[in-house]
DSSP file (Angstrom, degrees, kcal/mol; ACC not computed):
  #  RESIDUE AA STRUCTURE BP1 BP2  ACC     N-H-->O    O-->H-N    N-H-->O    O-->H-N    TCO  KAPPA ALPHA  PHI   PSI    X-CA   Y-CA   Z-CA
    1    1 A M              0   0    0      0, 0.0     2,-0.5     0, 0.0    26,-0.1   0.000 360.0 360.0 360.0 130.6   54.6    9.8    5.0
    2    2 A K        -     0   0    0     26,-0.0    56,-3.6     2,-0.0     2,-0.4  -0.936 360.0-175.3-110.7 126.4   51.6   12.0    4.2
    3    3 A V  E     -A   57   0A   0     -2,-0.5    26,-2.5    24,-0.3     2,-0.4  -0.974   7.4-178.8-127.0 133.5   48.7   12.0    6.6
    4    4 A K  E     -Ab  56  29A   0     52,-2.3    52,-2.7    -2,-0.4     2,-0.5  -0.984   9.9-160.6-127.1 141.8   45.3   13.6    6.4
    5    5 A V  E     -Ab  55  30A   0     24,-3.0    26,-3.1    -2,-0.4     2,-0.5  -0.969   4.6-160.6-123.2 115.7   42.5   13.5    8.9
    6    6 A F  E     +Ab  54  31A   0     48,-3.1    48,-1.8    -2,-0.5     2,-0.3  -0.841  35.8 138.8 -92.8 124.7   39.0   14.4    7.6
    7    7 A S  E     - b   0  32A   0     24,-2.8    26,-2.3    -2,-0.5    27,-0.6  -0.887  46.2-123.2-153.4 177.4   36.9   15.3   10.6
    8    8 A T    >   -     0   0    0     -2,-0.3     3,-1.1    24,-0.2     7,-0.1  -0.934  30.7-117.6-128.5 157.0   34.2   17.6   12.2
    9    9 A P  T 3  S+     0   0    0      0, 0.0     6,-0.1     0, 0.0    -1,-0.0   0.756 112.0  50.8 -65.9 -23.8   34.5   19.6   15.4
   10   10 A T  T 3  S+     0   0    0      4,-0.0    -3,-0.0     5,-0.0     0, 0.0   0.439  83.2 103.9 -95.4   0.7   31.7   17.7   17.1
   11   11 A C    <>  -     0   0    0     -3,-1.1     4,-1.7     1,-0.2     3,-0.3  -0.741  52.6-163.4 -89.8 113.2   33.0   14.2   16.5
   12   12 A P  H  > S+     0   0    0      0, 0.0     4,-2.2     0, 0.0    -1,-0.2   0.863  91.4  53.4 -64.7 -34.4   34.6   12.6   19.6
   13   13 A Y  H  > S+     0   0    0      2,-0.2     4,-2.4     1,-0.2     5,-0.1   0.820 104.8  56.0 -69.8 -28.8   36.4    9.9   17.5
   14   14 A C  H  > S+     0   0    0     -3,-0.3     4,-2.4     2,-0.2     5,-0.2   0.932 108.4  46.8 -64.5 -45.9   37.9   12.6   15.3
   15   15 A H  H  X S+     0   0    0     -4,-1.7     4,-2.7     1,-0.2     5,-0.2   0.910 112.5  50.7 -61.6 -42.5   39.4   14.3   18.4
   16   16 A M  H  X S+     0   0    0     -4,-2.2     4,-2.5     2,-0.2    -2,-0.2   0.913 110.5  49.2 -62.2 -42.9   40.7   10.9   19.6
   17   17 A A  H  X S+     0   0    0     -4,-2.4     4,-2.5     2,-0.2    -2,-0.2   0.927 113.6  45.1 -63.6 -45.6   42.3   10.1   16.2
   18   18 A K  H  X S+     0   0    0     -4,-2.4     4,-2.3     2,-0.2    -2,-0.2   0.903 113.9  49.4 -66.7 -40.5   44.0   13.5   16.0
   19   19 A D  H  X S+     0   0    0     -4,-2.7     4,-2.4    -5,-0.2    -1,-0.2   0.903 111.2  50.7 -62.9 -40.7   45.2   13.3   19.7
   20   20 A Y  H  X S+     0   0    0     -4,-2.5     4,-1.2     2,-0.2    -2,-0.2   0.935 110.6  47.5 -64.1 -47.2   46.5    9.8   19.0
   21   21 A L  H  <>S+     0   0    0     -4,-2.5     5,-2.6     1,-0.2     3,-0.5   0.910 112.3  50.6 -60.3 -41.6   48.4   10.8   15.9
   22   22 A S  H ><5S+     0   0    0     -4,-2.3     3,-1.8     1,-0.2    -1,-0.2   0.898 106.0  55.1 -62.2 -40.5   49.9   13.8   17.9
   23   23 A S  H 3<5S+     0   0    0     -4,-2.4    -1,-0.2     1,-0.3    -2,-0.2   0.763 108.2  49.9 -65.0 -23.7   50.9   11.5   20.7
   24   24 A K  T 3<5S-     0   0    0     -4,-1.2    -1,-0.3    -3,-0.5    -2,-0.2   0.295 117.1-116.5 -93.6   7.4   52.8    9.4   18.1
   25   25 A N  T < 5 +     0   0    0     -3,-1.8     2,-0.6     1,-0.2    -3,-0.2   0.861  62.4 153.1  57.7  38.9   54.5   12.6   16.8
   26   26 A V      < -     0   0    0     -5,-2.6     2,-0.2    -6,-0.1    -1,-0.2  -0.888  39.2-139.9-100.9 119.8   52.8   12.1   13.4
   27   27 A A        +     0   0    0     -2,-0.6     2,-0.3    -3,-0.1   -24,-0.3  -0.564  31.1 172.2 -75.8 140.9   52.3   15.4   11.5
   28   28 A F        -     0   0    0     -2,-0.2     2,-0.5   -26,-0.1   -24,-0.2  -0.988  36.5-119.2-148.6 156.4   49.0   15.5    9.7
   29   29 A D  E     -b    4   0A   0    -26,-2.5   -24,-3.0    -2,-0.3     2,-0.5  -0.869  29.7-149.4 -93.2 126.2   46.7   17.9    7.7
   30   30 A A  E     -b    5   0A   0     -2,-0.5     2,-0.6   -26,-0.2   -24,-0.2  -0.868  10.8-167.8 -99.7 125.7   43.4   18.3    9.5
   31   31 A I  E     -b    6   0A   0    -26,-3.1   -24,-2.8    -2,-0.5     2,-1.0  -0.957  12.2-150.6-116.8 117.0   40.4   19.0    7.2
   32   32 A D  E >>  -b    7   0A   0     -2,-0.6     4,-1.7   -26,-0.2     3,-1.6  -0.745  10.1-170.3 -86.8 100.4   37.2   20.1    8.8
   33   33 A V  T 34 S+     0   0    0    -26,-2.3   -25,-0.2    -2,-1.0    -1,-0.2   0.589  80.1  68.0 -73.5  -8.5   34.6   18.7    6.4
   34   34 A S  T 34 S+     0   0    0    -27,-0.6    -1,-0.3     1,-0.1     3,-0.1   0.696 117.3  24.2 -78.2 -18.1   31.8   20.7    8.1
   35   35 A Q  T <4 S+     0   0    0     -3,-1.6     2,-0.7     1,-0.2    -2,-0.2   0.557 114.5  68.3-116.5 -16.7   33.4   23.9    6.8
   36   36 A D     X  -     0   0    0     -4,-1.7     4,-2.4     1,-0.2    -1,-0.2  -0.856  51.2-178.5-117.6  97.2   35.4   22.7    3.7
   37   37 A A  H  > S+     0   0    0     -2,-0.7     4,-2.2     1,-0.2    -1,-0.2   0.866  88.1  51.2 -63.6 -37.3   33.2   21.6    0.8
   38   38 A Q  H  > S+     0   0    0      2,-0.2     4,-2.3     1,-0.2    -1,-0.2   0.893 110.1  50.0 -67.1 -39.2   36.2   20.7   -1.3
   39   39 A G  H  > S+     0   0    0      2,-0.2     4,-2.6     1,-0.2    -2,-0.2   0.892 109.3  51.9 -63.9 -40.5   37.6   18.6    1.6
   40   40 A L  H  X S+     0   0    0     -4,-2.4     4,-2.5     2,-0.2    -2,-0.2   0.919 110.3  48.2 -61.5 -44.3   34.2   16.8    2.0
   41   41 A E  H  X S+     0   0    0     -4,-2.2     4,-2.4     2,-0.2    -2,-0.2   0.907 111.3  50.2 -63.4 -42.2   34.2   16.0   -1.7
   42   42 A E  H  X S+     0   0    0     -4,-2.3     4,-2.3     2,-0.2    -2,-0.2   0.920 110.9  49.7 -61.2 -44.0   37.8   14.7   -1.5
   43   43 A M  H  X S+     0   0    0     -4,-2.6     4,-2.8     1,-0.2     6,-0.5   0.921 111.3  48.6 -61.2 -45.0   36.9   12.5    1.5
   44   44 A R  H  X S+     0   0    0     -4,-2.5     4,-2.2     1,-0.2    -1,-0.2   0.895 112.0  49.2 -62.9 -40.5   33.8   11.1   -0.3
   45   45 A N  H  < S+     0   0    0     -4,-2.4    -1,-0.2    -5,-0.2    -2,-0.2   0.889 116.4  42.2 -66.3 -39.0   35.9   10.3   -3.3
   46   46 A L  H  < S+     0   0    0     -4,-2.3    -2,-0.2    -5,-0.2    -1,-0.2   0.903 132.0  18.8 -73.4 -42.4   38.6    8.6   -1.3
   47   47 A S  H  < S-     0   0    0     -4,-2.8    -3,-0.2     2,-0.2    -2,-0.2   0.680  84.2-132.5-107.4 -21.4   36.5    6.6    1.1
   48   48 A G  S  < S+     0   0    0     -4,-2.2     2,-0.3    -5,-0.5    -4,-0.2   0.639  74.0 112.0  72.0  13.2   33.0    6.4   -0.4
   49   49 A Q        -     0   0    0     -6,-0.5    -1,-0.3     2,-0.1    -2,-0.2  -0.790  58.4-162.5-119.8 157.4   31.8    7.5    3.0
   50   50 A M        +     0   0    0     -2,-0.3     2,-0.1    -3,-0.1    -1,-0.1   0.508  69.0  97.1-106.8 -14.6   30.1   10.5    4.6
   51   51 A G  S    S-     0   0    0      2,-0.1    13,-0.1     1,-0.0    -2,-0.1  -0.416  71.3-100.8 -77.8 151.9   31.1    9.4    8.2
   52   52 A V  S    S+     0   0    0     -2,-0.1   -45,-0.1    11,-0.1   -39,-0.1  -0.850  82.9  49.8-120.7 158.9   34.1   10.8   10.0
   53   53 A P        +     0   0    0      0, 0.0    11,-3.4     0, 0.0     2,-0.5   0.533  56.9 173.7 -79.1 153.4   36.9   10.4   10.9
   54   54 A V  E     -AC   6  63A   0    -48,-1.8   -48,-3.1     9,-0.2     2,-0.5  -0.998  12.3-165.2-120.1 123.9   38.5    9.3    7.6
   55   55 A I  E     -AC   5  62A   0      7,-3.0     7,-3.2    -2,-0.5     2,-0.6  -0.933   4.5-164.5-113.9 129.1   42.3    9.0    8.0
   56   56 A V  E     -AC   4  61A   0    -52,-2.7   -52,-2.3    -2,-0.5     2,-0.6  -0.959   5.4-176.0-116.8 118.5   44.5    8.8    4.9
   57   57 A I  E >  S-AC   3  60A   0      3,-2.6     3,-2.6    -2,-0.6     2,-0.4  -0.950  70.3 -49.8-115.9 111.8   48.1    7.6    5.4
   58   58 A D  T 3  S-     0   0    0    -56,-3.6   -54,-0.1    -2,-0.6    15,-0.0  -0.499 124.9 -24.5  54.5-116.4   49.9    7.8    2.1
   59   59 A D  T 3  S+     0   0    0     -2,-0.4     2,-0.5    -3,-0.1    -1,-0.3   0.267 115.7 106.6-105.1  12.5   47.4    6.0   -0.1
   60   60 A N  E <   -C   57   0A   0     -3,-2.6    -3,-2.6    13,-0.0     2,-0.5  -0.808  56.0-154.0 -98.0 126.9   45.7    3.9    2.6
   61   61 A V  E     -C   56   0A   0     -2,-0.5     2,-0.5    -5,-0.2    -5,-0.2  -0.869   8.6-171.1-105.0 127.0   42.2    5.0    3.7
   62   62 A I  E     -C   55   0A   0     -7,-3.2    -7,-3.0    -2,-0.5     2,-0.6  -0.976   9.6-155.2-116.3 122.8   41.0    4.2    7.2
   63   63 A V  E     +C   54   0A   0     -2,-0.5    -9,-0.2    -9,-0.2     2,-0.1  -0.882  67.0   0.5 -98.3 120.0   37.3    4.9    8.0
   64   64 A G  S    S-     0   0    0    -11,-3.4     2,-0.9    -2,-0.6    -9,-0.3  -0.296 106.5 -53.2  93.6 176.1   36.9    5.4   11.7
   65   65 A F        +     0   0    0    -13,-0.1     2,-0.6    -2,-0.1    -2,-0.1  -0.816  60.9 166.3 -96.5 104.0   39.4    5.5   14.5
   66   66 A N     >  -     0   0    0     -2,-0.9     4,-2.4     1,-0.2     5,-0.2  -0.878  15.7-172.6-124.4  95.6   41.4    2.2   14.3
   67   67 A K  H  > S+     0   0    0     -2,-0.6     4,-3.1     1,-0.2     5,-0.2   0.890  84.4  51.1 -57.5 -44.9   44.5    2.3   16.4
   68   68 A S  H  > S+     0   0    0      1,-0.2     4,-2.1     2,-0.2    -1,-0.2   0.888 112.2  46.6 -65.4 -37.5   46.0   -1.0   15.2
   69   69 A R  H  > S+     0   0    0      2,-0.2     4,-1.9     1,-0.2    -1,-0.2   0.903 113.5  49.3 -68.9 -40.9   45.6    0.0   11.6
   70   70 A I  H  X S+     0   0    0     -4,-2.4     4,-2.4     2,-0.2     5,-0.3   0.951 111.6  49.0 -60.7 -49.0   47.1    3.4   12.2
   71   71 A D  H  X>S+     0   0    0     -4,-3.1     4,-1.5     1,-0.2     5,-1.1   0.898 109.4  52.3 -58.6 -42.0   50.0    1.8   14.1
   72   72 A A  H  <5S+     0   0    0     -4,-2.1    -1,-0.2    -5,-0.2    -2,-0.2   0.883 114.1  43.3 -61.9 -38.0   50.6   -0.7   11.2
   73   73 A L  H  <5S+     0   0    0     -4,-1.9    -2,-0.2     1,-0.2    -1,-0.2   0.803 117.3  43.2 -81.3 -29.2   50.7    2.1    8.7
   74   74 A I  H  <5S-     0   0    0     -4,-2.4    -1,-0.2     2,-0.2    -2,-0.2   0.590 104.5-128.2 -91.9  -9.7   52.9    4.5   10.7
   75   75 A G  T  <5S+     0   0    0     -4,-1.5     2,-0.4    -5,-0.3    -3,-0.2   0.754  70.2 114.2  74.3  24.2   55.2    1.7   11.8
   76   76 A K      < -     0   0    0     -5,-1.1     2,-0.3    -6,-0.2    -1,-0.2  -0.994  56.7-141.4-130.0 131.6   55.0    2.6   15.5
   77   77 A N              0   0    0     -2,-0.4    -9,-0.0     1,-0.1    -5,-0.0  -0.646 360.0 360.0 -89.3 149.0   53.5    0.4   18.1
   78   78 A S              0   0    0     -2,-0.3    -1,-0.1   -11,-0.0   -10,-0.0   0.482 360.0 360.0 -78.8 360.0   51.5    1.9   21.0
């Protein structure tokens, strides 16, 4: 499973999403779109959004912090 989290340092939902994934022992690549222009472009291409967090699990794009959708995709219940 490949997981990416597109976020900014000031976004509380981004921190919640990363903390949640960590609590589920899910490894992920964190991309700070406030510093990484290429990451921002990738996020926009994948999601069509400028808002964060954007979480990509394999080929599934989640806009925002959605625990039930994350759980369904990682196969672990909270």
